[in-house]
VOPAGU-2260 file (C-alpha; in pm, 1 decimal, decimal comma):
REM VOPAGU-2260
SITE   aa  ch    i         X         Y         Z
SITE  MET   A    0   -1099,2    1300,3    2088,9
SITE  ASN   A    1   -1321,6    1300,0    1779,7
SITE  ILE   A    2   -1133,3    1215,2    1460,5
SITE  LEU   A    3   -1270,1    1259,3    1108,7
SITE  MET   A    4   -1080,4     993,9     912,1
SITE  LEU   A    5   -1091,7    1039,6     534,6
SITE  GLY   A    6    -983,9     735,9     334,4
SITE  TRP   A    7   -1048,3     554,0      10,1
SITE  GLU   A    8   -1086,7     192,3     117,9
SITE  LEU   A    9   -1120,7     -51,7     405,2
SITE  PRO   A   10   -1095,9    -432,4     414,9
SITE  PRO   A   11   -1240,2    -645,0     271,2
SITE  HIS   A   12   -1284,4    -395,4     -14,6
SITE  ASN   A   13    -920,3    -292,5     -38,6
SITE  SER   A   14    -693,0    -335,8    -338,0
SITE  GLY   A   15    -368,7    -286,3    -147,6
SITE  GLY   A   16    -199,3    -185,8     174,3
SITE  LEU   A   17    -371,7     152,8     211,7
SITE  GLY   A   18    -696,7       1,1     335,5
SITE  VAL   A   19    -516,1    -242,5     566,2
SITE  ALA   A   20    -313,0      37,0     725,5
SITE  CYS   A   21    -620,2     257,8     770,6
SITE  TYR   A   22    -813,9     -25,2     932,9
SITE  HIS   A   23    -550,2    -125,1    1189,4
SITE  MET   A   24    -455,2     234,2    1265,1
SITE  SER   A   25    -818,0     327,7    1329,2
SITE  LYS   A   26    -873,7      21,5    1546,1
SITE  ALA   A   27    -569,0     102,1    1757,8
SITE  LEU   A   28    -677,6     466,3    1788,1
SITE  SER   A   29   -1019,9     353,6    1903,4
SITE  ILE   A   30    -868,8     125,3    2167,0
SITE  ALA   A   31    -666,9     425,6    2283,8
SITE  GLY   A   32    -990,0     620,8    2334,4
SITE  ALA   A   33   -1046,5     807,5    2008,6
SITE  SER   A   34   -1391,4     837,0    1852,6
SITE  ILE   A   35   -1367,4     787,6    1476,0
SITE  ASP   A   36   -1590,3     875,0    1182,5
SITE  PHE   A   37   -1438,6     703,9     876,5
SITE  VAL   A   38   -1559,7     813,7     531,9
SITE  VAL   A   39   -1520,9     587,8     226,5
SITE  PRO   A   40   -1630,4     672,2    -130,6
SITE  TYR   A   41   -1842,6     361,1    -186,8
SITE  THR   A   42   -2129,1     166,9     -32,3
SITE  ALA   A   43   -2055,7    -176,8     113,8
SITE  SER   A   44   -2057,7    -381,5     429,6
SITE  HIS   A   45   -1746,9    -358,9     648,1
SITE  PRO   A   46   -1741,3    -641,3     904,3
SITE  ASN   A   47   -1545,7    -602,6    1227,6
SITE  THR   A   48   -1556,7    -222,8    1222,8
SITE  GLU   A   49   -1782,7    -178,8    1525,4
SITE  PHE   A   50   -1508,9      29,4    1690,3
SITE  MET   A   51   -1583,7     321,6    1455,7
SITE  ARG   A   52   -1859,0     470,7    1239,7
SITE  VAL   A   53   -1809,6     402,0     869,5
SITE  HIS   A   54   -1986,1     643,2     631,7
SITE  ALA   A   55   -2052,2     581,0     261,6
SITE  ALA   A   56   -2012,3     901,7      62,0
SITE  THR   A   57   -2164,3     765,8    -260,9
SITE  PRO   A   58   -2373,9     469,3    -378,7
SITE  VAL   A   59   -2082,9     344,5    -593,0
SITE  LYS   A   60   -1999,1     -23,2    -539,9
SITE  PRO   A   61   -1642,4    -130,0    -455,2
SITE  LEU   A   62   -1582,3    -301,8    -790,2
SITE  GLN   A   63   -1683,1      14,5    -975,7
SITE  ARG   A   64   -1432,6     214,4    -773,4
SITE  TYR   A   65   -1144,5     -16,4    -866,1
SITE  GLY   A   66   -1165,7      76,3   -1232,8
SITE  MET   A   67   -1127,8     451,9   -1191,8
SITE  GLY   A   68    -748,9     476,8   -1192,1
SITE  ALA   A   69    -722,3     579,5    -827,8
SITE  TYR   A   70    -389,0     401,2    -784,6
SITE  ASP   A   71    -271,1     404,3   -1148,1
SITE  SER   A   72    -324,9     770,1   -1216,2
SITE  ALA   A   73     -36,9     834,5   -1458,3
SITE  ASN   A   74    -245,1     733,8   -1759,7
SITE  ALA   A   75    -570,0     902,5   -1658,1
SITE  GLU   A   76    -700,6    1244,3   -1754,5
SITE  TYR   A   77    -838,7    1441,6   -1461,6
SITE  GLU   A   78   -1028,8    1765,6   -1450,8
SITE  SER   A   79   -1043,5    2016,2   -1169,5
SITE  LEU   A   80   -1298,1    1950,0    -897,1
SITE  SER   A   81   -1500,3    2255,5   -1001,1
SITE  GLU   A   82   -1531,2    2115,1   -1354,4
SITE  ALA   A   83   -1625,5    1763,7   -1240,0
SITE  ASP   A   84   -1982,0    1640,8   -1285,0
SITE  LEU   A   85   -2130,9    1567,4    -944,6
SITE  ASN   A   86   -2369,0    1316,2   -1101,3
SITE  ASP   A   87   -2108,8    1126,0   -1304,2
SITE  LEU   A   88   -2007,7     850,3   -1067,2
SITE  SER   A   89   -1829,1     659,0   -1342,7
SITE  ASN   A   90   -1553,4     919,8   -1323,2
SITE  ILE   A   91   -1315,4     942,1   -1027,0
SITE  ARG   A   92   -1344,9    1321,1   -1016,3
SITE  GLY   A   93   -1722,7    1293,3    -997,3
SITE  VAL   A   94   -1686,2    1050,6    -706,9
SITE  GLN   A   95   -1438,9    1279,6    -533,4
SITE  LYS   A   96   -1669,4    1578,0    -578,1
SITE  ARG   A   97   -1956,3    1380,8    -421,6
SITE  TYR   A   98   -1715,0    1271,3    -145,8
SITE  VAL   A   99   -1630,9    1636,6     -69,9
SITE  GLN   A  100   -2000,4    1724,1     -66,3
SITE  PHE   A  101   -2069,6    1443,1     182,3
SITE  VAL   A  102   -1789,1    1565,3     409,4
SITE  GLU   A  103   -1927,4    1920,1     393,5
SITE  GLN   A  104   -2266,5    1793,7     512,1
SITE  HIS   A  105   -2111,0    1575,8     780,2
SITE  VAL   A  106   -1903,4    1851,4     943,1
SITE  SER   A  107   -2200,1    2090,0     943,4
SITE  SER   A  108   -2333,7    1895,5    1242,5
SITE  ASN   A  109   -2024,5    1703,6    1358,4
SITE  THR   A  110   -1722,3    1917,7    1433,2
SITE  PRO   A  111   -1408,6    1702,9    1464,3
SITE  ASP   A  112   -1114,9    1767,7    1693,4
SITE  ALA   A  113    -881,5    1666,3    1410,1
SITE  ILE   A  114    -910,0    1574,4    1042,5
SITE  HIS   A  115    -692,3    1287,1     921,3
SITE  ALA   A  116    -683,3    1255,9     539,3
SITE  HIS   A  117    -509,8     970,1     356,9
SITE  ASP   A  118    -332,6    1040,2      26,2
SITE  TRP   A  119    -440,5    1262,9    -263,7
SITE  LEU   A  120    -771,8    1081,9    -297,2
SITE  ALA   A  121    -906,5    1242,1      21,4
SITE  MET   A  122    -693,3    1557,0      44,6
SITE  GLU   A  123    -949,0    1786,3    -119,0
SITE  ALA   A  124   -1215,6    1673,3     126,3
SITE  GLY   A  125    -969,6    1725,3     411,3
SITE  MET   A  126    -889,4    2079,3     298,8
SITE  ARG   A  127   -1258,9    2162,2     267,1
SITE  ALA   A  128   -1333,9    2022,0     613,2
SITE  LYS   A  129   -1052,0    2231,9     759,9
SITE  LEU   A  130   -1188,2    2549,1     600,8
SITE  LEU   A  131   -1538,0    2480,9     733,6
SITE  THR   A  132   -1444,5    2376,3    1087,7
SITE  ASP   A  133   -1101,3    2526,7    1152,6
SITE  ALA   A  134   -1001,9    2186,3    1290,3
SITE  PRO   A  135    -637,7    2090,5    1232,6
SITE  LEU   A  136    -566,0    1887,4     919,0
SITE  ILE   A  137    -324,1    1595,9     927,3
SITE  VAL   A  138    -233,0    1460,8     583,4
SITE  HIS   A  139    -108,1    1102,2     586,4
SITE  VAL   A  140     107,7    1017,6     284,9
SITE  HIS   A  141     115,0     649,2     195,5
SITE  ALA   A  142     229,5     723,1    -160,9
SITE  THR   A  143     276,0    1026,8    -383,6
SITE  GLU   A  144     217,8    1066,7    -754,9
SITE  PHE   A  145     595,6    1043,9    -798,2
SITE  ASP   A  146     576,3     693,0    -647,6
SITE  ARG   A  147     274,2     579,0    -846,8
SITE  SER   A  148     415,1     692,1   -1179,9
SITE  GLY   A  149     739,5     501,6   -1127,7
SITE  GLU   A  150    1003,6     636,3   -1362,9
SITE  LYS   A  151     757,5     881,8   -1521,4
SITE  TYR   A  152     628,2    1221,7   -1404,7
SITE  GLY   A  153     267,2    1124,1   -1352,5
SITE  ASN   A  154     -52,4    1325,6   -1358,4
SITE  PRO   A  155     -10,2    1704,4   -1314,6
SITE  VAL   A  156    -358,4    1743,6   -1164,2
SITE  VAL   A  157    -274,4    1488,9    -893,8
SITE  HIS   A  158      56,4    1663,7    -828,7
SITE  GLU   A  159    -130,4    1991,9    -780,5
SITE  ILE   A  160    -376,8    1833,3    -535,5
SITE  GLU   A  161     -89,4    1681,2    -338,8
SITE  TYR   A  162      98,4    2011,2    -329,0
SITE  GLN   A  163    -207,8    2201,5    -205,1
SITE  GLY   A  164    -287,9    1937,3      55,3
SITE  LEU   A  165      68,1    1924,1     185,1
SITE  MET   A  166      90,2    2303,0     202,7
SITE  MET   A  167    -243,8    2340,5     380,8
SITE  ALA   A  168    -187,4    2055,7     626,4
SITE  ASP   A  169    -104,4    2144,9     985,3
SITE  ARG   A  170     106,2    1831,9    1006,8
SITE  ILE   A  171     214,8    1562,5     760,3
SITE  ILE   A  172     268,8    1195,4     840,8
SITE  ALA   A  173     497,0    1001,6     605,8
SITE  VAL   A  174     515,6     622,0     618,6
SITE  SER   A  175     894,3     619,3     574,4
SITE  ASN   A  176    1200,2     840,6     555,7
SITE  ILE   A  177    1204,4     771,8     181,2
SITE  THR   A  178     861,0     932,7     156,9
SITE  LYS   A  179     955,0    1221,3     385,5
SITE  ASN   A  180    1258,1    1302,9     173,7
SITE  LEU   A  181    1047,4    1294,5    -142,3
SITE  ILE   A  182     789,9    1532,2      12,1
SITE  VAL   A  183    1063,0    1771,7     118,1
SITE  GLN   A  184    1269,3    1757,2    -200,3
SITE  ARG   A  185    1000,6    1733,9    -469,2
SITE  TYR   A  186     725,4    1946,3    -309,5
SITE  GLY   A  187     941,2    2191,7    -116,3
SITE  ILE   A  188     776,3    2121,0     220,2
SITE  PRO   A  189     979,0    2212,6     533,3
SITE  ALA   A  190    1130,2    1899,3     686,3
SITE  ASP   A  191    1009,4    1989,1    1037,2
SITE  LYS   A  192     648,7    1976,0     915,6
SITE  VAL   A  193     678,2    1606,7     824,7
SITE  GLU   A  194     686,4    1327,8    1081,6
SITE  VAL   A  195     775,7     968,6     995,0
SITE  VAL   A  196     544,0     703,9    1138,3
SITE  HIS   A  197     622,8     359,8     998,7
SITE  ASN   A  198     341,4     114,5     941,2
SITE  ALA   A  199     312,9    -192,3    1161,8
SITE  PHE   A  200     194,0    -551,0    1141,8
SITE  ASP   A  201     -97,1    -718,5    1316,9
SITE  VAL   A  202     -10,8   -1082,7    1378,5
SITE  ASP   A  203    -355,0   -1155,9    1524,6
SITE  SER   A  204    -524,4   -1073,9    1192,8
SITE  PHE   A  205    -358,4   -1384,9    1048,5
SITE  ALA   A  206    -479,7   -1614,1    1326,8
SITE  ASN   A  207    -723,0   -1899,0    1258,6
SITE  TYR   A  208    -584,7   -1942,2     908,2
SITE  GLU   A  209    -497,6   -2279,8     761,8
SITE  TYR   A  210    -309,3   -2311,1     437,1
SITE  ASP   A  211    -495,5   -2500,1     163,5
SITE  SER   A  212    -238,0   -2677,4     -50,3
SITE  HIS   A  213    -503,0   -2733,1    -318,6
SITE  THR   A  214    -519,2   -2362,0    -403,0
SITE  TYR   A  215    -187,4   -2377,5    -586,2
SITE  ARG   A  216    -174,6   -2752,1    -646,6
SITE  TYR   A  217      53,4   -2723,9    -949,4
SITE  LEU   A  218     309,3   -2523,9    -755,2
SITE  GLU   A  219     295,4   -2772,4    -470,9
SITE  SER   A  220     371,0   -3053,2    -714,7
SITE  LEU   A  221     673,6   -2859,8    -840,9
SITE  LYS   A  222     795,1   -2800,7    -486,7
SITE  LYS   A  223     791,2   -3176,3    -428,5
SITE  GLU   A  224    1028,8   -3201,1    -724,8
SITE  GLY   A  225    1266,8   -2954,1    -561,7
SITE  TYR   A  226    1149,3   -2627,5    -716,8
SITE  THR   A  227    1165,8   -2296,6    -530,3
SITE  VAL   A  228     862,8   -2067,2    -559,8
SITE  VAL   A  229     951,4   -1698,6    -599,1
SITE  ALA   A  230     647,3   -1475,5    -551,9
SITE  THR   A  231     524,8   -1120,5    -550,7
SITE  VAL   A  232     178,7    -999,9    -447,5
SITE  THR   A  233     111,1    -657,3    -590,3
SITE  ARG   A  234     -64,4    -432,8    -841,0
SITE  PHE   A  235      66,9    -463,6   -1194,6
SITE  THR   A  236     169,6    -101,8   -1243,0
SITE  ILE   A  237     491,3      69,8   -1346,8
SITE  GLN   A  238     553,3     164,8    -982,9
SITE  LYS   A  239     608,9    -199,2    -887,9
SITE  GLY   A  240     905,4    -261,2   -1121,1
SITE  LEU   A  241     771,9    -593,0   -1247,6
SITE  SER   A  242     946,0    -570,6   -1584,8
SITE  HIS   A  243    1278,2    -566,9   -1396,6
SITE  PHE   A  244    1154,8    -861,5   -1187,9
SITE  LEU   A  245    1078,6   -1067,3   -1501,3
SITE  LYS   A  246    1420,5    -989,7   -1648,8
SITE  ALA   A  247    1576,7   -1112,8   -1325,4
SITE  ALA   A  248    1354,9   -1422,0   -1337,4
SITE  ALA   A  249    1486,5   -1506,9   -1683,1
SITE  ARG   A  250    1849,0   -1459,1   -1580,1
SITE  ALA   A  251    1804,4   -1656,2   -1258,4
SITE  SER   A  252    1646,3   -1941,5   -1454,6
SITE  GLU   A  253    1953,1   -1956,7   -1679,5
SITE  LYS   A  254    2168,3   -2015,5   -1372,4
SITE  TYR   A  255    1935,6   -2245,5   -1179,3
SITE  ASP   A  256    1656,6   -2431,6   -1351,6
SITE  LYS   A  257    1439,0   -2528,1   -1055,7
SITE  LEU   A  258    1266,4   -2192,6   -1011,7
SITE  VAL   A  259     903,2   -2098,4   -1068,3
SITE  PHE   A  260     759,1   -1748,9   -1035,4
SITE  LEU   A  261     417,5   -1655,9    -896,1
SITE  LEU   A  262     276,8   -1311,8    -981,1
SITE  ALA   A  263     -38,7   -1258,8    -775,3
SITE  GLY   A  264    -234,1    -948,3    -867,6
SITE  ASP   A  265    -364,9    -749,6   -1160,4
SITE  GLY   A  266    -335,3    -406,6   -1314,7
SITE  GLU   A  267    -272,5    -202,1   -1624,7
SITE  GLN   A  268      52,9    -385,0   -1709,7
SITE  ARG   A  269     -96,8    -734,8   -1711,4
SITE  ASP   A  270     -94,3    -793,0   -2088,1
SITE  GLU   A  271     249,0    -634,3   -2121,7
SITE  LEU   A  272     391,6    -865,4   -1855,5
SITE  LEU   A  273     230,3   -1172,0   -2013,2
SITE  SER   A  274     391,6   -1088,9   -2347,4
SITE  MET   A  275     722,4   -1011,0   -2180,0
SITE  SER   A  276     737,8   -1348,2   -2004,3
SITE  ALA   A  277     682,4   -1517,9   -2341,1
SITE  ASN   A  278     946,5   -1306,1   -2515,0
SITE  LEU   A  279    1196,5   -1385,7   -2239,3
SITE  GLY   A  280    1129,9   -1756,1   -2285,7
SITE  ILE   A  281     997,9   -1814,0   -1933,9
SITE  ALA   A  282     623,1   -1830,7   -1996,9
SITE  ASP   A  283     625,8   -2188,3   -1865,6
SITE  LYS   A  284     785,9   -2068,2   -1542,0
SITE  VAL   A  285     563,7   -1769,3   -1462,8
SITE  ILE   A  286     218,0   -1815,3   -1309,3
SITE  PHE   A  287     -25,9   -1521,5   -1321,2
SITE  THR   A  288    -310,7   -1560,7   -1070,4
SITE  GLY   A  289    -513,3   -1247,7   -1142,9
SITE  PHE   A  290    -643,1   -1033,5    -858,2
SITE  VAL   A  291    -654,0   -1228,6    -531,3
SITE  ARG   A  292    -795,9   -1160,0    -187,8
SITE  GLY   A  293    -890,9   -1356,3     121,3
SITE  LYS   A  294    -774,8   -1717,5     129,4
SITE  GLN   A  295    -616,8   -1715,0    -218,1
SITE  TRP   A  296    -414,8   -1410,4    -115,8
SITE  ARG   A  297    -284,5   -1574,8     200,2
SITE  ASP   A  298    -221,8   -1904,2      22,6
SITE  ALA   A  299      -4,7   -1718,2    -228,9
SITE  TYR   A  300     225,8   -1623,0      56,9
SITE  SER   A  301     216,4   -1971,7     205,8
SITE  VAL   A  302     315,0   -2152,8    -113,5
SITE  ALA   A  303     606,5   -1914,8    -173,5
SITE  ASP   A  304     962,9   -1961,1     -51,5
SITE  ILE   A  305    1102,6   -1623,3    -157,8
SITE  PHE   A  306     914,8   -1293,9    -178,0
SITE  VAL   A  307    1040,8   -1017,7    -406,2
SITE  MET   A  308     944,9    -650,7    -379,4
SITE  SER   A  309    1088,6    -495,3    -695,4
SITE  SER   A  310     926,9    -152,4    -663,0
SITE  VAL   A  311    1070,1     149,4    -840,9
SITE  SER   A  312     940,9     354,1    -548,6
SITE  GLU   A  313     763,4     191,9    -252,7
SITE  PRO   A  314     683,1     428,8      35,5
SITE  PHE   A  315     648,1     135,8     276,3
SITE  GLY   A  316     537,3    -209,1     155,5
SITE  LEU   A  317     311,5    -396,9     399,2
SITE  THR   A  318     314,1    -703,8     174,0
SITE  ALA   A  319     675,2    -766,4     274,1
SITE  LEU   A  320     572,3    -802,4     639,6
SITE  GLU   A  321     283,4   -1029,0     542,7
SITE  ALA   A  322     516,5   -1246,5     335,6
SITE  ALA   A  323     772,7   -1265,3     616,2
SITE  HIS   A  324     499,9   -1387,4     851,7
SITE  HIS   A  325     441,2   -1674,7     607,2
SITE  ASP   A  326     807,2   -1782,9     622,8
SITE  ASN   A  327     921,8   -1615,8     303,0
SITE  ALA   A  328    1281,3   -1499,4     265,8
SITE  LEU   A  329    1261,7   -1135,2     154,1
SITE  ILE   A  330    1436,5    -958,6    -130,8
SITE  ILE   A  331    1337,0    -590,6    -153,1
SITE  SER   A  332    1447,1    -298,2    -364,1
SITE  ARG   A  333    1652,4     -30,7    -191,3
SITE  GLN   A  334    1371,7     206,3    -291,3
SITE  SER   A  335    1128,7      36,2     -47,7
SITE  GLY   A  336    1050,7     203,7     284,9
SITE  VAL   A  337     991,0    -122,6     469,7
SITE  GLY   A  338    1367,2    -171,3     456,9
SITE  GLU   A  339    1394,1      99,5     724,2
SITE  VAL   A  340    1245,8    -138,4     982,4
SITE  LEU   A  341    1391,5    -469,5     859,7
SITE  SER   A  342    1750,7    -591,4     853,0
SITE  SER   A  343    1726,1    -963,2     769,5
SITE  VAL   A  344    1656,0    -906,6     401,4
SITE  PHE   A  345    1845,5    -895,3      74,2
SITE  ARG   A  346    1842,0    -557,5    -104,1
SITE  PHE   A  347    1897,4    -449,5    -461,9
SITE  ASP   A  348    1845,6    -139,3    -675,2
SITE  PHE   A  349    1517,0    -188,0    -861,7
SITE  TRP   A  350    1686,0    -163,7   -1202,0
SITE  ASP   A  351    1964,7    -413,2   -1127,1
SITE  SER   A  352    1817,0    -737,2   -1257,9
SITE  ASP   A  353    2155,3    -912,5   -1246,1
SITE  VAL   A  354    2190,7    -858,6    -871,5
SITE  LEU   A  355    1830,8    -966,9    -810,5
SITE  ALA   A  356    1887,0   -1282,6   -1016,2
SITE  ASP   A  357    2197,1   -1369,8    -812,2
SITE  GLN   A  358    2010,8   -1313,3    -485,8
SITE  ILE   A  359    1722,5   -1537,3    -594,5
SITE  VAL   A  360    1961,2   -1816,1    -690,9
SITE  GLY   A  361    2163,4   -1768,7    -371,0
SITE  ILE   A  362    1862,2   -1821,1    -146,1
SITE  ALA   A  363    1711,5   -2097,3    -361,0
SITE  THR   A  364    2032,6   -2301,7    -344,7
SITE  SER   A  365    2102,6   -2256,6      27,1
SITE  GLU   A  366    1849,4   -2391,6     273,1
SITE  ALA   A  367    2063,7   -2266,9     561,6
SITE  LEU   A  368    2056,3   -1909,5     426,6
SITE  LYS   A  369    1679,7   -1918,8     374,2
SITE  LYS   A  370    1627,4   -2050,9     729,1
SITE  GLU   A  371    1846,8   -1779,1     878,8
SITE  LEU   A  372    1662,6   -1502,1     694,6
SITE  THR   A  373    1312,5   -1627,5     777,7
SITE  GLU   A  374    1386,6   -1690,3    1145,6
SITE  ASN   A  375    1569,5   -1363,5    1213,0
SITE  ILE   A  376    1308,8   -1142,6    1049,0
SITE  LYS   A  377    1033,5   -1266,4    1279,6
SITE  HIS   A  378    1205,2   -1093,2    1571,8
SITE  GLU   A  379    1217,6    -771,6    1370,2
SITE  TYR   A  380     855,4    -738,9    1261,5
SITE  ALA   A  381     735,8    -852,4    1605,6
SITE  LYS   A  382     859,4    -516,6    1737,9
SITE  LEU   A  383     619,8    -324,3    1513,1
SITE  SER   A  384     288,1    -235,3    1674,6
SITE  TRP   A  385     -20,6     -49,2    1553,6
SITE  HIS   A  386     -68,2      63,1    1913,2
SITE  ASP   A  387     261,7     250,6    1884,6
SITE  VAL   A  388     137,9     402,9    1557,6
SITE  ALA   A  389    -184,0     513,7    1728,6
SITE  SER   A  390      10,9     663,3    2018,3
SITE  LYS   A  391     222,6     870,5    1778,2
SITE  CYS   A  392     -89,3     985,6    1590,4
SITE  LEU   A  393    -258,8    1093,3    1912,5
SITE  GLN   A  394      50,2    1290,0    2011,2
SITE  ILE   A  395      40,8    1464,1    1674,2
SITE  TYR   A  396    -331,4    1545,6    1712,5
SITE  HIS   A  397    -272,3    1699,6    2055,8
SITE  ARG   A  398      28,3    1900,1    1940,3
SITE  VAL   A  399    -147,9    2053,9    1640,1
SITE  ARG   A  400    -447,7    2142,0    1855,0
SITE  LEU   A  401    -216,6    2316,0    2098,6
SITE  GLY   A  402     -29,4    2481,4    1814,7
SITE  THR   A  403     310,4    2332,5    1900,2
SITE  ALA   A  404     531,0    2220,7    1610,4
SITE  VAL   A  405     716,5    1933,1    1773,0
């Protein structure tokens, strides 16, 4: 089966879990016998992707793409695709228009058996490919504009693109029941059109890795003095609830002094969070790493004892699985989809900083509790497989081609 996969990123040029999920899903599909053409909106080398054909839709470099507001769209102004300047590749709409044009050219000589488009970024290209080829369109929702904008409404243009893509799709894949319910309730999509396929975790991708204690030498010195490292690895956007996390950090520090907080990542809220940590009186306890990838990214997990996912709305949350694999005890907001596949975690409502503070202190002061959480969760994420994800996707492809709903 020939699959046209439309995405926005692949490792090592990913800024979050979207690229990781697309990579492992495509690899598992290929192993299962699918032939994949994967389109990205930038030009770069993608090692270890020999199992599929990766196509660059524009000459934009990965670092240029990061600054276009693709994942932080609430504060961006977007025009319709017809109004976008095809030659303005400094604007996300210009890049998307060029992306659509590339897909049009591609399908003129390569008719897919199914089109698999990931999130709003590639939905317009997916809809265009469907119109030109009459191949079934599967829209895969990793996050909606309601998620990205956190407690705000978000960008109306993005909402319109999502609505059109969801309506035109032959089948919709949601990464969690949380996301399915949002699609049904906020966009009015029939529930039987949406299928939940949870993300998985590839243990082998973390093989041949050795922790370098020199990466976070200061934190290691604090750990020798009995400190507990509480970490999060994420984008600094309103969606991630980091202001609530910092409030909890301050309250936890009042109850138990030997805590230090590692915020690995970057984003539009960086300066706000820096000022907030100072105003809360915990600037000496909060370490901001900036954007990390590769070894620094993995070392951030390894140095941590507790991992917090404080998201206002998190469709899934692959970072929680990655942290668990590095022996972190997990505390996740009840608004995080990954909680649907994990039991050995502490949960809190994203806005309840008092509960989060108590949970942090509870784990930090009980080695037995931390050990129980970290050991039990390994049995839970070990059951998750990208091969199972690929199998479900292939079933969906076959069903939509045959015209059967379920």
